[in-house]
C-alpha positions as CSV (number, residue, x, y, z in Angstrom):
1,M,15.0,76.0,77.0
2,S,13.6,72.5,76.6
3,H,11.3,73.3,73.6
4,G,11.0,70.4,71.3
5,V,12.1,67.7,73.7
6,Q,9.7,65.5,75.6
7,D,9.5,62.5,77.9
8,A,9.4,61.8,81.6
9,G,12.1,63.6,83.5
10,T,12.3,66.6,81.2
11,K,11.1,69.2,83.8
12,S,12.7,70.3,87.0
13,T,11.0,69.2,90.2
14,E,9.6,71.9,92.5
15,T,12.4,73.9,94.1
16,K,12.8,72.6,97.7
17,G,13.3,75.0,100.6
18,V,15.1,77.8,98.8
19,E,13.7,81.0,100.1
20,T,16.0,83.1,97.9
21,V,14.9,81.6,94.6
22,S,12.7,84.1,92.9
23,D,9.7,83.3,90.7
24,Q,11.7,84.2,87.6
25,E,14.6,81.9,88.7
26,Q,12.2,79.0,89.4
27,A,10.5,79.5,86.0
28,V,13.9,79.3,84.2
29,L,14.9,76.3,86.2
30,S,11.7,74.5,85.4
31,Q,12.6,74.6,81.7
32,V,15.8,72.6,82.1
33,P,15.5,68.9,81.3
34,T,16.3,66.8,84.4
35,G,16.3,63.3,82.9
36,L,19.1,61.2,81.3
37,F,19.5,61.9,77.6
38,I,20.0,58.6,75.8
39,A,19.4,57.8,72.2
40,G,17.7,61.1,71.7
41,E,15.2,60.6,74.5
42,W,14.8,62.0,78.0
43,R,14.2,59.2,80.5
44,E,14.5,58.4,84.2
45,A,17.3,56.3,85.6
46,R,16.6,52.6,85.6
47,S,16.6,52.6,89.4
48,G,14.4,55.7,89.6
49,A,17.1,57.4,91.7
50,R,17.4,61.2,91.7
51,L,20.4,63.4,92.4
52,D,20.2,66.7,94.4
53,V,21.5,69.9,92.7
54,E,22.5,72.4,95.4
55,D,22.8,76.2,95.3
56,P,26.2,76.8,96.8
57,A,25.1,80.3,97.8
58,T,22.5,79.0,100.2
59,G,23.4,75.3,100.7
60,K,19.8,74.5,99.8
61,V,18.6,72.1,97.1
62,L,17.5,73.7,93.8
63,T,16.1,70.7,92.1
64,T,16.9,67.0,91.3
65,V,18.1,65.2,88.2
66,A,18.1,61.6,87.2
67,D,21.0,59.7,88.8
68,A,22.5,57.3,86.3
69,S,23.5,53.7,87.2
70,P,26.2,51.6,85.5
71,E,23.4,50.1,83.4
72,D,22.3,53.5,82.2
73,G,25.9,54.3,81.3
74,M,26.0,51.1,79.1
75,D,22.7,52.1,77.5
76,A,24.3,55.4,76.6
77,L,27.4,53.8,75.1
78,A,25.2,51.4,73.1
79,A,23.3,54.3,71.7
80,A,26.5,56.0,70.7
81,V,27.9,52.8,69.1
82,D,24.7,52.2,67.1
83,V,24.9,55.5,65.2
84,Q,28.7,55.9,65.0
85,Q,28.9,54.6,61.4
86,S,26.0,56.7,60.1
87,W,27.2,59.8,61.9
88,A,30.8,59.4,60.5
89,A,29.3,59.2,57.0
90,T,27.3,62.5,57.4
91,P,28.7,65.2,55.1
92,P,31.1,67.6,57.0
93,R,29.0,70.6,56.0
94,E,25.9,69.1,57.7
95,R,27.9,68.4,60.9
96,G,29.2,71.9,60.9
97,E,25.7,73.4,60.4
98,V,24.4,71.5,63.5
99,L,27.1,73.2,65.5
100,R,26.4,76.6,63.9
101,R,22.7,76.4,64.7
102,A,23.5,75.3,68.3
103,Y,25.9,78.3,68.6
104,E,23.1,80.7,67.6
105,A,20.6,79.1,69.9
106,I,23.0,79.4,72.9
107,M,23.5,83.1,72.2
108,D,19.8,83.6,71.8
109,R,19.3,82.1,75.3
110,I,22.3,83.5,77.0
111,D,20.3,85.2,79.8
112,D,18.5,82.0,80.9
113,L,21.6,79.8,80.5
114,S,23.7,82.3,82.6
115,L,21.1,82.2,85.3
116,V,21.0,78.4,85.4
117,M,24.8,78.3,85.6
118,T,25.0,80.9,88.4
119,L,22.3,79.0,90.4
120,E,24.0,75.7,90.3
121,M,27.7,76.7,90.3
122,G,27.6,80.1,92.2
123,K,29.7,82.4,90.1
124,A,28.5,86.0,89.5
125,I,26.0,86.3,86.7
126,A,28.5,88.4,84.7
127,E,31.0,85.6,84.8
128,S,28.3,83.1,83.8
129,R,27.5,85.2,80.8
130,A,31.2,85.3,79.9
131,E,31.4,81.5,80.1
132,I,28.3,81.1,77.9
133,N,29.9,83.3,75.3
134,Y,33.2,81.3,75.6
135,A,31.3,78.0,75.4
136,A,29.3,79.0,72.4
137,E,32.5,80.1,70.5
138,F,33.8,76.5,70.5
139,F,30.7,75.5,68.5
140,R,31.2,78.4,66.1
141,W,35.0,77.6,65.7
142,F,34.5,73.8,65.2
143,S,31.5,74.4,62.8
144,E,34.1,76.0,60.5
145,E,36.7,73.2,61.2
146,A,34.4,70.4,60.2
147,V,34.9,71.2,56.5
148,R,38.7,71.5,56.8
149,I,39.5,67.9,57.7
150,A,42.0,66.9,55.1
151,G,44.6,64.2,54.3
152,R,47.4,64.4,51.7
153,Y,48.6,62.8,48.5
154,S,52.3,62.6,47.5
155,V,54.7,60.8,45.3
156,A,56.9,58.3,47.1
157,P,60.6,59.4,47.1
158,A,61.5,56.4,44.9
159,G,58.7,57.2,42.5
160,G,57.2,53.7,42.3
161,S,54.1,54.4,44.4
162,R,51.9,57.0,45.7
163,L,51.3,57.9,49.4
164,L,47.7,58.7,50.5
165,T,46.7,59.6,54.0
166,M,43.2,60.2,55.2
167,K,41.7,61.4,58.5
168,Q,38.8,59.5,60.0
169,P,36.9,59.8,63.3
170,V,38.3,57.9,66.2
171,G,34.9,56.7,67.2
172,P,32.7,56.5,70.3
173,S,34.0,58.8,73.0
174,L,33.5,59.3,76.7
175,F,33.7,62.9,78.1
176,I,34.0,63.5,81.8
177,T,33.5,67.2,82.6
178,P,34.1,69.3,85.7
179,W,31.8,71.6,87.8
180,N,33.8,74.8,87.5
181,F,33.0,75.6,83.9
182,P,29.9,73.4,83.4
183,M,29.2,74.4,79.8
184,A,32.5,75.5,78.3
185,M,34.3,72.3,79.3
186,G,31.5,70.5,77.5
187,T,31.5,72.5,74.3
188,R,35.3,72.3,74.1
189,K,35.0,68.5,73.8
190,I,31.6,68.1,72.1
191,G,32.4,70.7,69.4
192,P,35.4,68.9,67.9
193,A,33.8,65.5,68.3
194,V,30.7,66.5,66.4
195,A,32.9,68.2,63.7
196,A,35.1,65.1,63.4
197,G,32.2,62.6,63.2
198,C,32.4,61.0,66.6
199,T,29.5,59.9,68.8
200,M,29.8,60.4,72.6
201,V,28.7,59.8,76.1
202,V,29.0,62.8,78.5
203,K,29.2,62.5,82.3
204,P,28.9,66.0,83.7
205,A,29.9,66.8,87.3
206,A,27.3,65.8,89.9
207,E,27.4,69.3,91.3
208,T,26.5,71.1,88.1
209,P,24.5,68.9,85.7
210,L,21.9,71.4,84.6
211,S,24.1,73.4,82.2
212,M,25.0,70.2,80.3
213,L,21.4,69.0,80.2
214,A,20.3,72.3,78.8
215,L,23.1,72.1,76.2
216,A,21.9,68.6,75.2
217,S,18.4,70.0,74.7
218,I,19.8,72.8,72.4
219,L,21.8,70.3,70.3
220,A,18.8,68.1,69.8
221,E,16.8,71.1,68.6
222,A,19.7,72.1,66.3
223,G,19.3,68.7,64.5
224,L,22.0,66.5,66.1
225,P,20.8,63.0,65.4
226,A,19.6,60.8,68.2
227,G,22.4,58.8,69.9
228,V,25.3,61.1,68.7
229,L,25.2,62.8,72.1
230,N,24.2,61.0,75.3
231,V,24.3,62.7,78.8
232,V,24.3,60.7,82.0
233,P,24.6,62.7,85.3
234,T,25.4,60.4,88.2
235,S,26.4,60.5,91.9
236,S,28.5,57.3,91.2
237,A,31.1,58.6,88.8
238,G,33.6,55.8,89.1
239,Q,31.0,53.0,89.0
240,V,29.4,54.5,85.8
241,S,32.6,55.5,84.0
242,E,34.9,52.5,84.6
243,P,32.8,49.9,82.7
244,L,32.6,52.3,79.8
245,I,36.4,52.9,79.8
246,R,37.0,49.1,79.9
247,D,34.5,48.4,77.1
248,P,36.2,47.6,73.8
249,R,33.5,49.6,71.9
250,L,34.8,52.9,73.4
251,R,37.7,54.4,71.5
252,K,38.4,57.8,73.1
253,L,38.4,59.2,76.6
254,S,38.6,63.0,77.4
255,F,38.7,64.1,81.0
256,T,39.0,67.5,82.7
257,G,39.6,67.3,86.4
258,S,42.1,66.5,89.1
259,T,45.4,64.9,88.5
260,Q,44.6,62.3,91.2
261,V,41.5,61.1,89.3
262,G,43.2,61.5,85.9
263,R,45.9,59.0,86.9
264,K,43.3,56.4,87.8
265,L,41.5,57.0,84.5
266,I,44.7,56.7,82.5
267,E,45.4,53.4,84.2
268,Q,41.9,52.1,83.3
269,S,42.2,53.3,79.7
270,A,45.4,51.2,79.2
271,E,43.3,48.0,79.0
272,Q,41.7,49.0,75.7
273,V,44.6,51.3,74.6
274,L,42.2,54.2,74.3
275,K,43.1,57.5,72.7
276,V,43.2,59.7,75.7
277,S,43.1,63.5,76.4
278,M,43.8,64.7,79.9
279,E,43.4,68.3,81.2
280,L,44.4,68.0,84.8
281,G,45.4,70.1,87.8
282,G,47.5,73.2,87.8
283,N,49.7,75.3,90.1
284,A,50.2,78.3,88.0
285,P,53.1,80.7,88.8
286,F,52.6,84.4,88.3
287,L,56.1,86.0,87.8
288,V,56.5,89.8,88.2
289,F,60.0,91.1,87.4
290,D,61.5,94.3,88.6
291,D,60.9,96.1,85.3
292,A,57.2,95.1,85.0
293,D,54.5,97.7,84.5
294,L,52.9,97.3,87.9
295,D,49.5,98.7,86.8
296,A,49.3,96.0,84.1
297,A,50.6,93.4,86.5
298,I,48.0,94.2,89.1
299,E,45.2,94.1,86.5
300,G,46.6,90.8,85.1
301,A,46.9,89.3,88.6
302,F,43.3,90.3,89.4
303,K,42.1,88.5,86.2
304,A,44.3,85.5,86.6
305,K,43.4,85.0,90.3
306,M,39.8,86.1,90.6
307,R,38.3,84.7,87.4
308,N,35.7,82.1,88.4
309,V,36.3,82.8,92.1
310,G,39.7,81.3,91.6
311,E,38.1,78.0,90.9
312,A,40.0,77.4,87.6
313,C,42.9,75.2,86.7
314,T,44.4,78.3,85.0
315,A,44.1,80.5,88.0
316,A,47.3,82.1,89.2
317,N,48.1,79.9,92.2
318,R,51.3,81.6,93.6
319,F,52.8,85.0,93.0
320,H,56.5,85.2,92.7
321,V,57.5,88.9,92.7
322,H,60.9,90.5,92.5
323,E,61.9,91.6,96.0
324,S,62.3,95.3,94.9
325,V,58.5,95.5,94.0
326,A,56.9,92.8,96.1
327,G,55.7,95.0,98.9
328,E,54.0,97.5,96.6
329,F,52.6,94.7,94.4
330,A,51.1,92.9,97.4
331,S,49.6,96.0,99.0
332,R,48.0,97.2,95.8
333,L,46.6,93.8,95.0
334,A,45.2,93.5,98.5
335,A,43.6,96.9,98.1
336,R,42.0,95.8,94.8
337,L,40.6,92.6,96.2
338,S,39.3,94.2,99.4
339,E,36.9,96.3,97.3
340,L,35.1,93.3,95.8
341,R,31.6,92.6,96.8
342,V,30.9,89.0,97.9
343,G,27.5,87.5,97.7
344,R,25.0,85.4,95.8
345,G,25.9,85.5,92.2
346,T,22.4,86.6,91.1
347,E,22.5,89.8,93.1
348,E,23.2,93.0,91.4
349,G,26.8,94.3,91.9
350,V,28.1,91.0,93.3
351,E,31.6,90.2,91.9
352,V,32.6,87.2,94.0
353,G,30.2,84.3,94.5
354,P,30.5,81.2,96.8
355,L,32.9,78.3,96.4
356,I,31.2,75.1,95.1
357,N,30.7,73.3,98.4
358,A,31.7,73.1,102.0
359,K,34.6,70.7,101.3
360,Q,36.2,73.2,98.9
361,R,35.7,76.2,101.2
362,D,37.2,74.2,104.1
363,G,40.2,73.2,102.0
364,V,40.9,76.8,101.1
365,E,40.6,77.8,104.7
366,D,43.0,75.0,105.7
367,L,45.7,76.2,103.3
368,V,45.4,79.8,104.5
369,G,45.7,78.7,108.1
370,D,48.8,76.6,107.3
371,A,50.5,79.6,105.6
372,V,49.6,81.9,108.4
373,S,50.9,79.5,111.0
374,R,54.2,79.4,109.2
375,G,54.6,83.2,109.2
376,A,52.6,84.5,106.3
377,R,50.8,87.9,106.8
378,V,47.1,88.4,105.9
379,L,46.9,91.6,104.0
380,T,43.2,91.3,103.3
381,G,40.5,88.7,103.8
382,G,41.7,85.4,105.3
383,S,38.5,83.7,106.4
384,R,35.1,82.3,105.5
385,T,32.2,84.7,105.5
386,G,28.4,84.7,105.3
387,E,25.7,83.1,107.4
388,A,24.8,80.5,104.7
389,G,26.5,79.1,101.7
390,Y,30.2,78.5,101.0
391,F,31.8,81.9,100.8
392,F,35.4,82.8,101.4
393,E,36.8,86.3,101.5
394,P,39.1,87.5,98.6
395,T,42.5,87.1,100.3
396,V,46.1,88.3,99.8
397,L,48.9,86.7,101.9
398,G,52.3,88.4,102.1
399,D,55.7,87.0,103.1
400,V,54.6,83.5,102.4
401,P,57.4,81.1,103.3
402,A,58.7,78.5,100.9
403,E,57.5,75.6,103.1
404,A,53.8,76.7,103.1
405,R,51.5,74.1,101.5
406,I,49.7,76.8,99.6
407,L,52.7,77.2,97.3
408,A,52.7,73.5,96.5
409,E,49.0,72.7,96.3
410,E,46.3,73.9,94.0
411,V,44.2,76.5,95.9
412,F,41.1,76.6,93.8
413,G,39.8,79.7,95.7
414,P,40.2,83.5,95.9
415,V,43.5,83.5,97.7
416,A,46.7,85.1,96.4
417,P,50.0,84.1,98.2
418,V,52.9,86.4,97.5
419,T,56.5,85.4,97.8
420,T,59.8,87.0,96.5
421,F,62.7,86.2,94.3
422,S,66.0,88.1,93.6
423,S,67.1,86.9,90.2
424,D,65.7,85.6,86.9
425,D,67.2,82.1,87.5
426,E,65.6,82.0,90.9
427,A,62.2,83.0,89.5
428,V,62.3,80.3,86.8
429,S,63.4,77.7,89.4
430,M,60.6,78.6,91.8
431,A,58.1,78.6,88.9
432,N,59.2,75.1,87.7
433,N,59.3,73.6,91.2
434,T,56.1,71.7,90.9
435,E,54.8,68.5,89.4
436,Y,52.3,70.6,87.4
437,G,52.8,72.4,84.1
438,L,49.5,73.9,82.8
439,V,50.0,77.6,82.6
440,S,52.3,80.4,83.8
441,Y,52.2,84.2,83.7
442,V,55.1,86.5,83.1
443,Y,55.2,90.3,83.5
444,T,58.2,92.1,82.1
445,K,58.9,94.9,79.7
446,D,62.2,93.3,78.6
447,L,61.7,91.4,75.3
448,E,64.9,89.3,75.6
449,R,64.1,88.4,79.2
450,A,60.5,87.5,78.1
451,I,61.8,85.1,75.4
452,R,64.4,83.5,77.7
453,V,62.0,83.0,80.5
454,C,59.2,81.7,78.3
455,E,61.5,79.1,76.7
456,R,62.6,77.8,80.2
457,L,59.2,77.6,81.8
458,E,57.8,74.1,82.0
459,T,54.2,74.8,81.1
460,G,51.9,74.2,78.1
461,M,50.7,77.8,78.1
462,I,52.1,81.2,79.0
463,G,50.4,84.5,79.5
464,L,53.0,87.1,78.6
465,N,51.9,90.4,80.1
466,A,48.4,88.9,80.0
467,G,46.2,87.6,82.8
468,I,44.0,85.4,80.6
469,V,45.2,82.8,78.1
470,S,42.0,80.9,77.2
471,N,41.0,81.4,73.6
472,V,39.0,79.1,71.4
473,A,41.5,79.6,68.5
474,A,44.4,78.5,70.7
475,P,45.5,75.0,71.8
476,F,44.7,74.6,75.5
477,G,46.6,72.0,77.5
478,G,49.6,71.3,79.8
479,V,52.6,69.1,80.4
480,K,53.9,67.1,83.3
481,A,51.2,66.2,85.8
482,S,48.8,68.7,84.2
483,G,48.0,66.2,81.4
484,F,48.4,65.8,77.7
485,G,46.5,66.5,74.5
486,R,45.1,69.8,73.4
487,E,41.7,71.3,73.2
488,G,40.6,74.2,71.0
489,G,42.6,75.7,68.1
490,F,43.4,73.8,65.0
491,E,44.9,71.1,67.2
492,G,41.6,70.4,69.0
493,I,40.0,68.4,66.2
494,E,43.1,66.2,65.8
495,E,42.3,64.6,69.1
496,F,39.2,63.1,67.5
497,L,40.8,61.9,64.3
498,E,42.9,58.9,63.3
499,T,45.4,59.0,60.4
500,K,45.1,56.1,57.9
501,Y,47.9,55.6,55.3
502,V,47.3,53.9,52.0
503,S,50.3,52.9,49.8
504,M,49.3,52.8,46.1
505,A,51.6,50.8,43.9
506,L,51.9,51.7,40.3
507,S,52.2,48.8,37.8
508,S,54.6,50.7,35.5
C-alpha cells in the first residue's frame, strides 16, 4: 500500500498486545505509512511523539502514528501555500487524471484498504468494502468535474459592455474529518479540492488515521504533486487546527463532526472570514405512515439505522410510526435486529461490529437507560455485550415517551426508539422538533402526502421510501444546526471555487 513512498515513519510499528491480529492482518497494517505527510515526504513529528491507534473490537493498540504538534501543522500549511499557485495553473485534465488514477488504485487495493478500516474503526468488513467503493466514487466523479468548471459571457442589458465571469480555486484549505467514515469523508473533500485546483491540509480523526494515511500514499503514487495534500494526524486537534484557521494564508475550512465543535470552528473562522463548509450533527426522523408498505419500511429502517453500526450522522435516530401500525412495525424491526451477529468485524458472518470507544458505548447505554427509566420497553437488545471491546446489542425500544433524551440527542449507535403519531400534522411537527436538520426518511404510498410532507420537513435531504440517501452524484448537507454547504454532486466543487466578475467596456 505504501509502494513508492519512503522516509522515516512510513511503516507501522510492531502490533502491541493484540492476540487476535492474524499474520495477514499484521502484514497489511505494516504497509500503511505512519508518519506525517508534509510537502510530499513522510516524516516524524517534530517532538517525536506517537499516537496510539486502537482496535475497538479488543481495546488493544494496533499500531502508532506520528502525533503532529502545532508547529507540524504550520509546516503543512506552508507546504500547501507554496504550491497553491502552480497547482491552480495545472490544466484541469491533468488534475482530473490524478483523481482517476487514484480511483483505480483504490479499487485495485480494496481488500487491504477494507481490512485496515475494519481494524481501526470496527465496522464489519462488508461495510468497510462498501465505504471504500463509495469513497473511490468521489474521485471518479470529481475527475470528470475538473474539466467542466466554466464561467459565462454575456452582453450587458444596456448593450454598452460585456459581462465576463470566471471560476477560480478558493485556495489553501483545511479539512477536518471524522472517525466514522475515515476514507469517504476524506475523498468527499479532497476530490473536489483537487479538481478545483486547491491545495490542502487534512487532519484526520485521532481514532482512525490509518485510512487517510493510506489514501495519501495512493494519491502520491497517482501523481499528485508534493505539497498539494498534507496529512497531520494529532491527539491535540484544537491546538493544531486553531492556528491554521486563524492564519491569513488559509482560505477554506471544511469540517465534518459534531455541532458543538462546529460552532467553535465557525467562531474561529470569522477572524479571517474563511469560506466555510460544515457537515454537523443529525437527529434523523424516520416517518412511517399508515398506508406505508411495511415490508419496505422495515427494510429501509434496517438500512437507515444499522448502516455503520448506527454511527452515522444520517442514521435514523427516532422512529415516528402511525399508531395503527406502530406495534407491528416495532415487533418486526426487533425481530430483524435480533438476528444480527455481533462481533469483531474481520470475522466471517459478523454484521455488527463494536462502537468506536468506551465513551461512545457508555453514551449509548446511558440514553437507553434513560428511556427505559421513563417507561420505554426493550423489545430486543438493550445492553452492552462482549468480554472485550466496545460492543452494544442491536436494540429496539417501544413506547418511548416524548421526554426521553434519546428522542432529542444523537444516538450514534445501534438503537431504534419507536414512538407514535396520529395525524400527518403531528408527524411533521414531531420530525421538525429538533435543532438539527440533516436528513429525514418518509414511508408512504400516497404521492400527494409524500410531496406535502417533503415540502414541510426541515432537513437538507430526504429519503422517500428509501433508507439510504448518500450518493456521490447528489448534494449532501443539512440545514439548521446540521450545518451549511454541500458535498458531492455538481454542487460539491462550487464550495472550492470563487466567482470573479470582469466588466468589459466597449469604446463604441
